[in-house]
C-alpha positions, 0 to 999 in steps of 0.5 A: 563475280568477275571484274574487268580492270582497265588501266587507261592511257590517253592518246599522245595528242590529248592533254591529261585534262582533255582526257579526263574531261572526255572520260568524265563528261562524255564517255562514262555517262554514255557507257552507263546510258546504254542498254547493253551496259545496263544489261551486262555490267553490274557496277562501273567505277572510275578512278583518276590517279594523282601523283603521290609525290613520295621520294623513290616511288614511281608515278603511275603512267595511267590517266584512269583506272576503270573497273566494271563488274560482271556476273561472268566472262560471258557477260563481258563478251556479250557487252563487247559483241553488242551493237551499242559497243561496236557502233557507239562505245568502241568508236568513242574509245578510239578517239581518246584512249591509247589502246597500245599503252593501256592495260586490261586484266580480269580479276575477282575481288578478295576482301581482307578488311572491311565489309564485303558488301560495302562498295569501296 
């Protein structure tokens, strides 16, 4: 399985609270409700980092960390090429995510401690 990790930054005109509300209440539920996501995405999670407050430790610049599990890179392309992504998901992303400051990468999960079958 391959994981698409999205480290998301908000558009400068939005507050952190506006970004989080939009992602939690509109964007994530919308993505999860599409037939394309149900076809290609095996798991979809979001984390909203909070400051650690540890001296000497830099704070994150990301508002959200989104992970989407796919069976293969081809399934990522299937989602991106879908009409639902192009006509619904992508336009919504452009309204609250600063793509020029956000980061994206592909990875595979390696479990070093704990049960590999337990989501975490």
